[in-house]
N, C-alpha and C positions, 0 to 999 in steps of 0.2 A: 507533573503534566503541565501545570500553569507556566513553569519556567521554560519548558521546551516549546510550548505553544507561542509564548510571547517572543522567544528567541527566533524561531523559524519564521514567524510573521514579519518581524523586523527585517530579516534577511530576504524574504520574498519581496517585501516592499522595495528593498534596495535593487534587486535584480529585475523586477518587472518594469517595463517601460511605463512612464506616466500616462494617464488617460488623455492628457493634453498633447501628447506626442503623436503626430500623424503616423499611420492611419488610426485616428482617435477611437473609432468604434471598435476596431479589433483590440486595441490595447485596453480599452474599458472592459471588454468581454473577457480578456485574459485575467484581469484583476478580479472581476466578478467571480470567475470560476476558481481561481487559485487562492483567493482570500475569503472564501465563503465560510470559514470556520471548520467545524468537524472535529474528529477525535485526534487527528495528526498522529496516528499510531506509528506510521513509518518513520517520520522524523524523530518521534520518541524513541524508537528502536535504535536509530543512528546515535543519538546522544547517550543513551544508556549503554550501548556497546562501547562507545568511545570512553565513557567514564570507567567501565570495567577494565579497560586496557590502558588507562592513564593518558588519553589523548585530550588535548586542550579543546574547549568548546569552539574556539574560533576556527579550528581546522575542520570542524564537523558541520559548520553552517552550510557550506556549499553542497556536500553530499545530502544533507537533510533537505535542502531546497530541491535538489535534483530529483530525489525519489518522490517528493510531494508533487512536483510539477508533472511527472509521468503519471502519477495516480490521478491528479486533477484532469489531465488530458483524457485518460481512459474513461473517467466518469462522464465527461462532456460527450464523448463519442458513444458511450454505452447508453446514454439517455435518449439518443436520437430516435426518431420514428422508425428508421430502418433497423434499429437494434431493439432495445427494450421499450422504447416509446414512453418514457416517464415524464410526468409533469412537475414532480417535486424532487428536490435534492437538498438535503440538510434544511428542510422546512421552507425552502424558497423555490420560486419557479426555476426550472432547469434552464441552462444556458440558451438552448434553441428556442425556448418559449419567450425569452426576453429579447434575443438578438436575431432570431431566425435561423433556419437550418444551415444555410450556406456559411454564415458567419460563425456558427458553432463549430462546423467542420474545420474552418481556418483557425479558430481559437485552439482547438485540440492540436492541430499541426504545429502551431507556433509555441505552445507550451512544451511540447515534446522536444523541439529543437533547442529551446532555451535551456532545458535540463542538461543537455550535452555541452552546450556553450559554457555553462557554469563549471562543470567538471574540468573542462579544458583550460579555463582562464582564471579561476579563483586562486590567487596567489597564497591565500591563507591556508590552503590545504597542505602546502609545504612538504610534498613528497617528491622523490625523483621522478623523472619523466616516464620511466618504465612502469613504476607503480601507478602513476596517473593514468597511463594507457590501460592498465589492468582494471582500474576503476571504471573507465569509460566502457571497456569491453563487458564488464560485469553488468552494467546497467543496460547496455544494448541487448545482450542475450536475454536478460530478464524481461525486456519489453517485446521481444521478437516472436516469430512463429514458434520458437522452441520454449517460449515463456508465456507472458500475459496475452499477447495477441493470439497465439495458438490456443490457449485455454478458452478465450472468448469464442474462437471459431468452433471448437469442440462443443461449447455450450449452445451455440446457435443450432448446430446440427443435432443436438441431443434432445431438443424440445419434442415432447410427445413420445420419446423412446424410453425404454427401461434400461438403465445402466446398472452393472454390477458394482460392488464396492471398489474393486481395483480400477475400473474405468472412471468412477466418480472421483476417486482420489487423484488419478492422473490428471483429470481436467482441472481440479482445484489446486494441485501443486503448481500448475502453470498459471491459471487465471488469477488467483489470489496469492498463492504461496511464493511465486517467483519474485515478486517485487518486495515481499517481506524478507525473503532470504537476501535479496540485494541490499536492503537497508542495513542489515547486520554486516554483510560482507564489505560494503563500502566503508563503514566505520572502522572495521578491522584493518582494511588496507590503508587507512590513514595513520595507522600505528607504525612507527619506524621499526620497532623491534618485534614485529609480528612473527610468531612461530606457526608453521603450517599445521601442527597438531591443534593449536588453539583455534585456528581457522576452521578446522574440521569439526571440532566440538561445537563451535558457534553455528556452523552450517546445519548440523543436526538439530540443535535447539530451534533454529529458525524454521526448519522444515516442520517440526512438530507444532509450533505455535501458529504457523501459516495455515495448516489444516484445521487446528482448533479454532482459529479466527473464522474460517468459513463455516464450520459446523455451528458456531454460535450465531453467525448471520442467519443460517437456515432456521435455527430454533427461534430466533427473534422474529423472523418473518411469520411464524405461526403464533407466537405468544404475545408480542408487543403490539401496541396500537400505532396508527399513522402519526399521531402527534408526537409520540416518543421517538419513533424511528426517523422522522423527518422525510419519509417517503411512503408510498402507498403500502399499507400492511397487506400481506397475503398475495403480493404481486407474483411471486414465484409459483405459487399454487395455481393462480389464475392462468398463468402461461404454460402450465403443465411441465414445468422444468424439473429435472431430476435433482433431488435434495437428500441430505442425510436423514431428516425425519421421515421422508417418504420411504427410504430404503431400510432404515434401522428402527423406525418408530421414534417418538419424541424422547422417551427415556433412554433408548439405546443410543441416540445421537448425543445426549448429554453425557452418558457414560463414556462414549468414545472420546469426547472432548476432555474429560477428566483424565483419561488414560494418557492422552497426548501431553497434557499439562504435566503429569508426573514424570513422564519420560524426558520432557524438556528440562525439568529441574535437575534430574539426575545427570544430564550432560553438562550442567554448569558446576557440578561439585568441584572439579579441579581448579576452578577460577576463584574459589573462596568468597569472602564477604564482598569483594569488589563487584561481584556480579549480582548483588542484591536488587539493583534496579531492574535487571532483566528478569529476575524471579518475580518481582512485583508485576511486571508487564504480563508475564505468563498467567498469573492469577487474575489480573484484570480482564484478559482476553476471554477467559472461560466464564466470567461472571458479569461482564459489562451489560448495562441495561439498554443499550442502543447501539 
């Protein structure tokens, strides 16, 4: 994790405009949001998937930055008063609390567009134009109304309503899971000798850990404290949002996460020892403390 964190932070520092470059406040806010630390799970998945497939780390820096920038933009917008109205993110004041709502909206917009610029321009990715277009399309769909944005829309409309398990999974397969699947897929698409069956297995793995990640988030919202989480503890319960513990109970939610973890590991069997980093990530996701 330390290797991946330092690598993606160096790459983000390279691609993000300097704070001294006009418009200075916007660029400062972009760096504040994108270099705020965190778990960097999505870049970690990019590097681990690439390692499993023998892709050089240099070819993965661009995709790792792209998914992290989309994630950062989504958090900036998600924290706005019109959305979740959060004051804390990763233990620091949220972007709109520091720079104002209008600048935070522009920050999210600019981070999103930079992600696609990187995928289009980074020469180190080193794949044919057709494969590069497929990577851009993958991230676009994961971010779209059929992916993350659609999941967030469903989440907004679900406040105060009771969802069944199928509806809850559909929401989180989009809201959280789509970008996690894209992280794995982008790294796979950077592999010149990629087999479609391998891509299918990795997609199934990513689907499982994407749901497990959200379940763990829901559990931590109940069990962890604000200092550990870096954001307000119990916020989802206060907003009357549908969650896995509310639907399955706390122990039932933990059991569901373990089942998804086991299924994810089984899908990696054909990849052998090279996929050990992906197995570690699956274990980390269901046991992480924040």
